[in-house]
N, C-alpha and C positions, 0 to 999 in steps of 0.2 A: 871499555868504551862507554858502558852504561852507568858508571858510578855517579855521574852528575845529575841523574834524573831524579826530580823531586816533584811530588804532587802539591797542589795548592787549591784554593777555593774555585779556581777556574774549572770549567767542564773538563773531565778527565780526557776525553778524546781530543780536545783542543790542546791540552798540555802535552799529550803524547805526540800530536802532530807538530807542535812547536819544537819539541825536543828532536824529533827525527829531521825536521827541516834544518835545525841548527847543525846537526851532524853532517848533513849534506853540504851546507855552506862551509863547514870546516874541512870538507873533503875526506871525512872519515867514512862516509858512504860515497863511493865514486860512481860517475855515470856508467850505466850498464850493469852495475853490481846488483845481485839478487839479495833482497832483504830477507830476514828470518820470516818463516811462516807465521800466520796470526797467532797460533797457540804458543809457538816458541817465543815470539816477541812479548806476548802477554806474560809469560813466565819470567822473562828477563827483566821486565819493568814492574812486575807484580801488580798488574792491572787485569781487567777482564778482557776476554777475547773480543767481545763486542766493541769495546773502546778502541782496540787496535784496528779492527775492521773499519770502523767509522773514520778513524784518523787516516787510514790508507786511502779511503774514498775521497776525503777532503783534499789530501795531497795530490791525488790523481787529477782532481778537478783544477787544482792550481798549477798543474804541469810538472810537479816534482817527481811523481811516480807514474809508472806505466804498469797497469794490472793486466797480466796475460792469463786469462782463465784456463785452468787446468795445468798451468805452468808455475806461476808465482808472481811476485811483485818486484819490479826492478826500478832502479833510479833512472829517471829519464835522461836522455842525452841533452847537451846544451841546446842544440837546435830544437828538439822537441819542447823543451821548457820555454824557450823564447817564443816559439810559435804559439804556444798556449797563452802566454802573457799578451802577445801582440793581438791575438784574436779576441781576448776578453777585456783588454784595457788599452785604449789608444791615448798617448800623452800628447795633448795639444798645448798651445802656448799657455793658456790659463791653468792647465793641470800642472805644468812645470813650475810656474810661478807659485802656485799654492803649495806644491810639495816642498819646494825649496824654502818657502816661508816657514813651514813646519820643521824642516831640517835645521834651519838656523836657530829656531827656538830650542830644539832638542839637543843638537850637537854642540852648540856654543855653551849651553848649560852643562852638558855632559862633560865637556873638556875642562870646564871650571871645576867640576867635582873631581875629575881625574888628577888635577894638580895636587889635590889633598892626599891621594892614595898611591900615586904611581911609584913604582920601585925601580931600582937600577936595572933589574932583570927585564921588567916590562919596557923600559926605555930601549934596551938592547933589542927586544923583540920588534919594536917599531922600526929601529934602524935596520934590522935584518930584512924586513919587508921592503923598505925603500931600496936597499942595496940589491936585493933580488930583482926588483923592478928594473933597476939600471942594467943589470946583467941581461935580462930578457930583451931590453931595448937594443943592447949591443949585439945580441944574437939574432935580432930581427924576428923575435917570437911572434906568434899570432896575437891579435889584439884581445882575444878572450882571456888568455893567460894573464896579460897585464891588467885587464879589467878585474879579474878575480883577486889580484893582489891589492888593487885599489879598494875593492870591497872589504878585503880582510883588514886593511889598515883602519877603516872606519869602524868595523865591528870590534876590533881590538881596543880602540879608544873607548867605545861604549862599555866594553867589559871592564876596562880599567876604572871606569867611574864607579863600579861596584853597585850599580843600580840595575837590578834584573829586569825591571819593566822597560827601562830605556833600551836594553839589549833586544827585547822582544819587539818593541816598536821599530827599532832600526832594521831588524830583519824584515819586517813587513814593508817598510819603505823601500828597502833595497830590492824587494821583489818587483815593485812598481817601476823602479828606476833602472832595472837591469838592462833592458834593451837600449834605453837611452844612454846608459853608462858606456856600453860597448860602442854605440854610434859616436859618442863624444870623443872616445879614444882614437877614432879614425880621423878626427880633424887634425890637420897638420899642426904640429907644435903642442897639442893638448897634453900628450903623455909627458913630455919633458916639463911642461908647466906644472902639471899635477905633482910630479916627483919633487920639483923645487919647492912647491907650496907645502908638501908633506914634510920636507926637510926643515922648513921654517917652523912648522908646528912642533916638531920634535925639539928643536933648539929652544923654543919658548918654554916647552915643558921642562927641559933640562935646567933652565934658569929658575923655574918655579914662579915665573911672573904671570899672575892671573890675567892682568890687563893685556899683556902681550900675547898670551895664549888665545884669549877670546878674539883678539884682533886678527891673529893669524888664521884661525878657523873661519871667521866671518869672511875674510878676504878670499880664502880658498873656495868656500861655498858660492860666493857671489861670482867668482871667476868661472867655476864650472857651469853655473846657471847661465851666464852670458854665452858660453860656448854652445850649450844645448839650444838656447833660443836662437842664436845666430844660425846654427845648423838647421834647425827646424824651418826658420824663415827662408833659408836658401833652398831647402827641399821643396817647400810650398811654391816658391817662385819658379823653380824648374818645372814643376808639375803643371803649372798653368801656362807655360810657354809652348 
């Protein structure tokens, strides 16, 4: 599981934290799972124990980990993580507009790069994510499971772009959007709409048409943004009545 860990010029504790966070997003570390002790993790990643300790503290502050003194370090549950995000960062109308402006720049560029690199295997991986989403909808699965697949779809596209910095930035943006992502999935019709839009993105990638791919991604992001803003506006109206 640790083969993909690589150091770079960024601070070591930040690199370690990003790597552990990525493993959590990929569900390789599951909610409630106990992480290796500081010394063991340091040996696995070939870094200092202090770097691991600092990264654990950072991830605890972000809501990813729960440190139980005298017991160990655990991956936080979904509720614990969302509560931490909600308490530290509230997404208002301007925040959503600003975040999606950034997402449009990053993800539309990212999918443009992905056209140049995507393989048949990676296309099939995206199709599998969409098909699994459809199955979960038919099974009336909880919204968190579907939101996780939505997140996985976008992270997979970032990875296909072969731009490691884009992947890191996307993970950070997803942290900020996670609660809103789940809320948007609760809006009637939003899940089916996202699945359809993801399918259109895949078909554009299959055709290798850069213009169509960028148009499909832009349409999808604008559609999700409208849903979030509409939902936020409705919530604010309800709270004032």
